[in-house]
N, C-alpha and C positions, 0 to 999 in steps of 0.2 A: 392538511395536516398529516402527516407520517409520526407517528409515536410508534417508539421502543423501549421495554422495560424488561426488567429480569425480578421474579419475586424468589427471596434468599426465604421466608418464613412468611406467613400467615396468619395473621390474627383478626377477628372478629366479633361484633358481638351483633345477634340476629333481634331486631326489636317487634317482626310482624308475622310470628312464627303464630298460628293458629293452635290449639288445643286438641290435641290428638284421641278422634275415640280408639281403645282396643279393640282387638279382633284376636281372638283366640286361634291358633295355628290349625285346628280342626275346618276354623269357616274360613282360610285364606280365602278360596273361592268366591266368595260372598264380599270378603273387602276389597277384591280386585276388582271385582264389577260396579260397587255401591260407593267405594271412598280413595278420591284421592293420594290420600297416604293418611297414614294408621300408624301405633301401636302395636308388634305383634306381639301377643303372649307365645313364647315359644316353650317354657315351662314355670314350675313358679316360680323362680329367682331370674328369669330371664326375659329381657323383651329386647325385641329389637325396631326403630323407626324405620317405614318400610315407605317406599312413593312407587309410581310407577311408570312410565312412560306410553300413552299410548301410540305414538311414533317414534321411531328412530332415528326422526330429523328434529333439531334442537331447538326448532320455531314453528311446532304444530302442537296445538294443545298445551299451551304454557310448561313442559316441563321441569322450568328451571324453577318456577313457583312453588310445583310439589316436592323437588328437591327440597328448597328453601324452609317449609313447614317442616324439615326432621332436624335442621343444622341445631336447634336449641337443646335436643335431646344427647345425654351426656355419654349413653350405652350407643351402641354397634348401629350406623347406619346404612341401611342398604336401598338400593333404588333398581329395579326392574327394568332391562330395554330390550324391546323384540330386534334381534339380529336385523330381520329387515320386513317389513310391511308392504305387503299388498293387496292394494285395496280394489283389483279386479281392472279388465282392460279399459272401463270408463272411469277408471279413478286414479289413482298416485300408488307410485312405489318408493319408498324411502328406506335407504340402507343405514346403519351402524358405521360411525368413522371414529377414528382409534382417539382424536382428541376429547372426545365426551369421555371416553377411558381416564384419559389421562388427568381432564379438570376435574374427575368425580376423586380419581383419586389424590389432587391435591386437596379437597376438603374432605380428605378421609372417608367418605364415601365408597361403599364396598357395593359394586355393579354387578347382577344374575343377568347375565345373557341369556334371554329366553325364546319365546317361540310362539307364534297364535298356532292354534290348533284345531278352532271352530268358531263358525261367524255364520249368519245368516244373510239370505240376498235381500237388497235393496231393494225400496218399494220404487224407487223414481227413476233408476238407471237397470238397463238389459245385466249389462257386466259387470256390475260393481257389488261389493259386499259392504257390513257394516256389522257390530257388535262381536267385535274380533274378543277371541278371550285365549288367555296364556294355557298352554300344558302344566296343568296343575301340580300333576306329578312328578315333573320334572322341577319346577319351579319348587316343590317342596323335597326335592332329594339335592339339590342345591342350596337350599337353606340348613339343610342339617347337615350337610358336609361346613357350611359355615360356621355351622355351633361349635365347632372343635379345633378349630380354625383361630391361629392364635399369633395368628403377624398381621402387618399393617394392611392396609386398605388397597396401596400399592401390589403389594406380592399377589394379592387374592384376584387384582385386577387385570393381573398380566397372566394369571393361570388362567381364569378366564377368557383373554385375547387369544391363546393356544385353543381352547374348545370352540374358538369361533367356524371354524370348516367346520367342523362334525354338527354343529349347531344349523348352521344354515342350512347343511343337507337333509337337515330332519324339519327347516322350515318347506324347503322345495317339497317334500313327501307329501305335508300336509299340507299345504296350499293344492297340491294334487288331487288330494280328498276331498277337499272342502270345495273345489270344481265340479268335481263328479258330482257329489251331493245336493250342490244347491244349483248346479243348472249354469256356472256363472264360466265365461273365460276369463284367464288371468293373464298378466302381462307375458311377454316371451321368454322361455324358460331359456334361450340362448345367452340372454344378458344375466338373469341370474348366475349361469354356469360360467360365467367369466370373472365373475365378481369375487366367486366361489373358488374359482384358480390363484383369483389374486389374494384371497384371504389364505390359500393354503401354503404361499410363497413362503409363510413364517408372519412372526410375530412384526420383526421388525419392518416387512414388506408390507405387511397391511399398515404401520402405522405411516408409511413414507407416503403410498397410496392415499389414505384419508386426509393426511396432510395437505396435497396438491386438492383434494375437492374442496377442503376446509378454507385453504388460501384463492382458489376462485370464485367461491361465494362471497369471500370478502372483497375479492374486485369489481363483483358484479353489483356488492351493495353500495361500495361506495361510490358506482356513476350513477346511483338509483335516486332520486328526491320525492317521497310522498308528498300529494300535492295538502293534503290532508296536514301533514307534520308541521306545522307552525314554529318556526325557529326563527330567533334573533338575526342570525348569520347564517344562511343556506352554505356552510361551511362545514361537509363531513371531515371525519376523519379517520383514518386505519391506524386501528389497536395489534402491534404485533407482543406479544408477554412470551416472553423464555420464563423456566420454573426451572428450581434445583434438579427436577425429576428425570428433565428430557425433554417436557414435553411443550410443544408449540400451542399456542393458541390463538385466533386470528377474530378480531373481535372490529365491530365497525359502532363510532359515535356518531348522533346524532347531528352534534355538534360540539366543536370544541373550541377552548378560549384559553390566553393566558391572562390571568388578570392580578397583579403585584406580586410574579413570580409562582403563582398556585395555577396548575393547570386545573381548569372544570370539564367535566365531561356532562353533556346533555342528552339525556333518552326522550323521546319525543314519543307520544302515542298520541289516535285520535280515536274517533268514535261516532257513531253517526247522529246519537242523541243526548249521551252523559257529559255533562261539563267537566268532569273529573277524570283520568283514566279508572278502570277498574284495579281492585287489589290488586288481582294477578298480573296485572300489566308491570302495577310498583313493585312487585317482587320480582319479574322475571327481569324487568330493567336494571 
């Protein structure tokens, strides 16, 4: 089943948001290393609901669940996403896609595109790093800039997209320093140079290139059936959504059915031993 939709407005009421702890801005580094989402105290009068992504890829480490926990906050919502994450030659490497920024804009979530500048060597692999940490000085700088920014999330995120090439170069330099410091070989610099070139073509080209990647991922997912995802009908559906901001979102539903004129989308999760999906699985779905 191929489903196409347009969103003209977004109305929702989140039910599963957990209570967020308050972290003072001077303790931002601690907050980012110990909490997936929290309330950041900017000054005595202002707080942001902050989440952060472990990886730029949307299917790793439940980033949607982290953002979900901030959606009930009435003030500014912020999510911090690495421009790309390189785990070393023995690990994965993921890049930010424009549609992620577009989706956050739709939800009125302000994105700060960051980069990792420290890590330690993995105990299990010769060429893999772990416990990557953001450049806190840069994140602080962007948070201060956001505190005096009074337009909506879309305009902020467009500005962040324009900064993406410069941030990518900062990330490349940081990974070179990490590689030398911990003695780990990273992925080929040739590939990241090509990606940066694509990003540098302009925000519009970045959008086009990223959408192609997202569309390809949707095509792969629609052809894959997880054996442990037990569904009533093994009929996956592709979902392509246009919004009024010009963004396109490519999703895949594990199951889709039409019952009495209503379209039902079913998201399936599996685990090794639990009888029910985890709370993060539910939020992600």
